[in-house]
C-alpha positions in Angstrom: 0.0 -0.3 -0.2 1.5 3.2 -0.7 0.7 5.8 2.1 2.6 8.9 3.4 3.5 9.2 7.1 2.5 12.0 9.1 4.2 12.8 11.9 2.9 14.4 14.6 5.4 15.8 16.8 3.2 17.0 20.2 1.9 13.4 20.3 5.7 11.4 18.5 2.9 9.2 16.9 3.0 9.0 13.5 -0.7 8.3 11.8 -0.9 7.1 8.4 -2.2 8.9 5.7 -4.8 7.4 2.8 -3.9 8.8 -0.9 -7.4 8.8 -2.4 -8.3 9.0 -6.3 -11.7 9.9 -7.5 -12.9 8.5 -11.3 -15.9 10.0 -12.2 -17.4 14.3 -11.9 -21.7 13.8 -11.5 -23.8 13.5 -9.1 -22.5 11.1 -6.9 -19.0 12.6 -7.2 -20.7 15.7 -5.6 -22.3 13.3 -3.1 -19.4 11.3 -2.0 -16.7 13.6 -1.8 -17.5 16.3 0.9 -18.0 13.5 3.7 -14.0 12.6 3.3 -13.3 16.3 4.4 -15.0 16.4 7.3 -14.9 12.8 8.8 -11.5 12.1 8.8 -8.1 14.1 8.7 -6.2 10.8 7.9 -7.2 10.8 4.8 -6.4 13.4 1.1 -7.6 13.3 -2.1 -5.2 13.9 -4.4 -6.7 13.7 -7.3 -10.3 13.7 -9.4 -10.6 12.4 -13.3 -13.1 12.1 -15.7 -13.9 11.8 -19.3 -14.9 15.7 -19.4 -11.5 17.9 -18.1 -14.3 20.7 -17.8 -16.0 18.7 -15.5 -12.8 17.4 -13.2 -11.4 20.6 -13.4 -15.2 22.4 -12.0 -15.5 19.8 -9.3 -11.8 19.6 -8.2 -11.5 23.6 -7.7 -14.2 23.1 -5.1 -12.2 21.2 -3.0 -8.7 22.6 -4.1 -7.8 19.3 -5.9 -6.1 18.2 -9.2 -8.1 17.5 -11.8 -7.1 15.3 -14.4 -9.0 13.8 -17.9 -9.5 10.1 -18.0 -9.6 7.6 -15.2 -6.2 6.2 -16.2 -4.7 9.3 -15.7 -6.0 8.8 -12.1 -4.7 5.2 -11.7 -1.0 7.1 -12.3 -0.9 8.6 -8.9 0.6 7.0 -6.1 -3.0 5.9 -4.5 -4.6 3.9 -1.7 -7.8 3.9 -2.5 -9.5 5.0 -5.3 -13.7 5.9 -6.3 -15.4 4.7 -9.3 -17.9 6.8 -10.2 -18.8 6.5 -13.5 -21.4 4.8 -15.6 -21.6 1.4 -15.0 -20.3 0.0 -18.1 -16.7 1.8 -16.9 -17.3 -0.3 -13.6 -15.0 -3.2 -14.0 -11.9 -1.9 -16.2 -11.3 0.5 -14.0 -12.1 -1.1 -11.2 -10.0 -4.5 -11.7 -7.1 -1.9 -12.7 -7.2 -0.2 -9.5 -7.3 -3.4 -7.3 -4.3 -4.7 -10.1 -2.3 -2.1 -8.8 -2.8 -2.3 -5.2 -5.5 0.0 -4.7 -8.8 -0.7 -2.8 -11.6 0.4 -4.6 -15.1 1.7 -3.3 -17.1 1.2 -6.5 -20.4 2.9 -6.9 -23.9 0.4 -7.5 -24.4 -1.7 -9.6 -20.7 -3.2 -9.9 -21.1 -4.2 -13.7 -23.4 -4.4 -16.5 -23.5 -8.0 -16.2 -21.9 -10.4 -14.1 -19.7 -12.3 -15.9 -17.5 -9.0 -15.1 -18.7 -8.5 -12.0 -17.6 -12.1 -11.0 -14.3 -11.1 -12.2 -14.2 -8.3 -10.1 -15.1 -10.4 -6.8 -12.6 -12.8 -7.8 -9.5 -10.3 -8.7 -10.5 -8.4 -4.9 -9.4 -11.8 -3.4 -6.3 -12.5 -5.3 -5.0 -9.3 -5.1 -5.9 -9.7 -1.3 -7.7 -5.4 -1.8 -10.9 -4.4 -0.3 -13.8 -4.1 -2.7 -16.7 -1.8 -1.5 -20.1 -1.9 -3.3 -21.8 1.7 -3.2 -24.8 0.4 -0.7 -25.7 3.6 1.2 -28.9 2.9 2.1 -27.4 0.3 4.6 -26.0 3.3 6.5 -29.3 5.3 6.4 -30.4 6.0 10.2 -33.6 4.6 10.0 -32.5 1.5 7.8 -29.2 1.2 11.0 -32.0 1.1 13.6 -34.4 -1.5 11.7 -31.6 -3.4 12.0 -30.3 -3.1 15.8 -33.9 -4.4 16.3 -33.6 -7.0 14.0 -30.7 -8.4 15.1 -31.9 -7.7 19.2 -34.4 -10.6 18.3 -37.3 -8.3 18.4 -38.6 -9.3 15.0 -38.7 -12.8 15.8 -37.9 -14.9 12.5 -38.6 -13.0 9.1 -41.9 -13.5 8.0 -42.0 -11.1 4.5 -40.1 -7.8 3.8 -41.8 -5.0 1.3 -40.4 -2.3 -0.1 -41.8 0.8 -2.2 -39.1 3.3 -3.7 -39.4 6.1 -6.4 -38.5 9.0 -7.8 -40.8 11.6 -10.4 -37.8 11.4 -12.9 -37.5 14.1 -14.7 -38.1 15.7 -18.7 -35.0 14.7 -20.6 -34.5 11.8 -19.4 -34.3 9.7 -21.8 -31.3 11.9 -22.9 -28.6 10.7 -20.1 -26.7 7.9 -19.8 -29.3 5.7 -17.5 -31.8 5.3 -20.6 -28.6 4.2 -22.5 -28.6 0.0 -22.4 -24.7 -0.1 -22.9 -24.0 2.5 -20.4 -26.5 1.6 -17.4 -27.3 -2.3 -18.0 -31.1 -2.1 -17.4 -33.8 0.5 -16.4 -34.9 1.5 -12.9 -34.4 -1.8 -11.3 -31.3 -1.8 -11.6 -30.6 1.8 -10.6 -32.8 2.3 -7.6 -34.3 -0.8 -7.2 -30.9 -2.3 -6.6 -30.6 -0.9 -3.1 -33.7 -2.7 -2.1 -32.7 -6.1 -3.2 -29.4 -5.7 -0.9 -31.2 -4.8 2.1 -34.0 -7.4 1.3 -31.2 -10.1 1.2 -29.4 -8.2 4.6 -32.5 -8.8 6.5 -34.1 -12.5 4.7 -30.9 -13.8 3.5 -30.5 -15.6 0.5 -33.6 -15.8 -2.5 -34.4 -19.1 -3.8 -36.7 -18.2 -6.6 -37.9 -14.8 -8.1 -41.0 -13.4 -10.6 -41.0 -10.3 -11.8 -43.1 -8.1 -13.9 -41.2 -4.5 -15.6 -42.9 -2.1 -17.6 -42.5 1.1 -19.5 -45.6 3.6 -18.9 -44.5 6.9 -19.6 -41.1 7.9 -19.5 -39.2 7.0 -23.5 -36.8 4.7 -22.3 -38.2 1.8 -23.8 -36.6 -0.9 -24.0 -35.6 0.1 -20.5 -38.2 0.3 -17.7 -39.8 2.5 -15.3 -40.9 0.4 -13.5 -40.2 -3.2 -11.6 -42.7 -5.1 -10.0 -41.1 -8.3 -8.0 -41.3 -11.3 -5.8 -38.7 -12.7 -4.5 -38.5 -16.1 -1.8 -36.4 -17.9 0.6 -36.0 -21.6 0.6 -37.6 -21.1 4.0 -40.3 -19.4 2.8 -39.8 -15.5 3.6 -40.8 -13.4 0.7 -39.8 -9.7 -0.7 -42.0 -7.7 -2.0 -40.9 -4.3 -4.5 -41.9 -1.9 -6.1 -39.2 0.6 -8.1 -41.1 3.4 -10.1 -40.1 6.5 -12.3 -43.4 7.4 -11.8 -43.6 7.9 -8.4 -44.9 11.7 -8.7 -43.9 12.9 -4.7 -40.9 10.5 -4.0 -41.4 7.8 -1.6 -38.8 5.4 0.2 -40.7 2.9 2.2 -39.1 -0.5 3.7 -41.0 -2.4 6.2 -40.2 -6.1 7.7 -42.8 -8.5 9.4 -41.2 -11.4 11.9 -43.2 -13.8 13.6 -43.0 -11.2 16.8 -43.1 -7.8 15.8 -42.4 -5.6 12.2 -40.5 -3.0 11.7 -40.3 -0.3 9.0 -38.2 3.0 7.6 -39.9 5.2 6.0 -38.2 8.4 4.2 -34.6 9.5 3.1 -34.9 13.2 4.1 -35.3 15.8 1.9 -37.8 15.5 -1.5 -38.4 11.6 0.4 -39.5 13.3 3.8 -38.3 12.8 7.4 -36.7 9.8 7.9 -38.2 7.7 10.5 -37.7 4.0 11.9 -41.0 2.3 13.4 -41.3 -0.4 15.7 -44.5 -2.4 16.9 -44.8 -5.4 18.9 -47.2 -8.6 17.9 -49.7 -8.5 20.9 -53.7 -9.6 20.4 -54.7 -8.0 23.7 -53.2 -4.8 24.5 -53.7 -1.6 23.2 -52.4 -1.0 19.8 -48.9 0.5 20.2 -46.0 1.9 18.1 -42.5 3.3 19.1 -41.4 5.7 16.6 -37.9 7.5 16.4 -37.0 10.6 14.1 -34.0 11.2 12.6 -33.4 14.8 11.3 -31.4 16.6 9.4 -29.3 16.5 6.2 -28.7 12.7 5.0 -25.5 10.9 6.5 -25.9 7.7 4.9 -22.7 8.6 2.8 -20.6 10.0 5.8 -21.3 6.9 7.2 -20.3 4.5 4.8 -17.4 6.2 3.7 -16.2 5.8 7.5 -17.5 2.5 7.8 -15.2 1.8 4.3 -12.4 3.5 6.0 -12.5 1.6 9.0 -12.7 -1.9 6.5 -9.5 -0.4 4.5 -7.3 0.4 7.8 -7.9 -2.7 9.6 -8.6 -5.1 6.2 -11.7 -6.5 7.3 -14.7 -6.8 4.9 -16.8 -4.0 4.7 -20.4 -3.8 5.0 -22.4 -4.2 1.8 -18.9 -6.0 0.3 -18.1 -6.8 -4.1 -20.0 -10.2 -3.2 -23.0 -9.1 -1.6 -22.5 -6.7 -5.4 -22.2 -9.4 -6.9 -25.7 -11.3 -5.4 -27.6 -8.5 -5.7 -26.6 -8.0 -9.4 -28.0 -11.7 -9.7 -31.1 -11.2 -8.4 -31.5 -8.2 -10.2 -30.7 -10.4 -13.5 -32.7 -13.4 -12.8 -35.7 -10.9 -12.2 -35.2 -9.4 -15.6 -34.8 -13.5 -17.2 -38.3 -14.0 -15.7 -39.6 -10.6 -16.7 -38.5 -12.1 -20.4 -40.5 -15.4 -20.0 -42.9 -14.6 -17.6 -41.7 -17.5 -15.4 -40.4 -17.8 -11.8 -36.6 -17.9 -12.7 -34.9 -20.2 -9.7 -31.6 -18.8 -8.4 -28.6 -20.9 -8.2 
């Protein structure tokens, strides 16, 4: 690992300074870069690179960082970590190249636009002993973390089913963005937004054995990509997950719930246009007056900061992060199984 040593004379301690590179200058870069500056003084962004030098320079100027053109120029620097925040069709080649140079990677979801490439990314991470993190920031929303706390404490009992509704209003001109290009995105609403819920389903219910999907392009001119995905997933133990992911949710919505033999828990809202973030718990009780425990999480979205700090901890301790490459691959397998189901109109068995 290529590192600088920052010597603090006052304490006579050596602090490892990790050098970070960023590939991509779009929306995700604007979300993920600020936490790097605010969460830990032991990291330094060395360079930001993008296909458009102008976009890279515009972003780099905000943070007083060097800008370069292209991902190859980023990897020429002495780096410990690289954030891959490009369209998904570029994730594979950048991530593989970085790991082979001894660099740990936080790669935005989905890992890739096909399973073969995603499988190779996970394999190379093992061979090179590099940390590979898939960008599943929803695991780090405070409401979801509270649900996980209740779940691990046994308050819900054995999981029975989970449901999620996740959607946004979309935007005019969507058909001109890279997300509407199958070669760059790998799919539509399901792989772009729905994969977050798929990952959460796995986190709570475990591995799924069969899936059924129904997709449609109901409003936005992005065919053959879908603007709505309706999905059912079932584990071998009989727990069922239900998802509706939508680009025609005219009021932004996030709702995730899990019911168990002893109670239920719900996470709703993500802050901002999705509404106040809340975690709700209710206990199964056939006699007592109905009551719920509610917690509200106010303020800005902290999921990006929490995910970065958890990833940074994994890099330092050489432990697998939450939502690692294997998790990204498993979620992608389910997504493509759902795409296969939608094409055939049949249930698909997960092998």
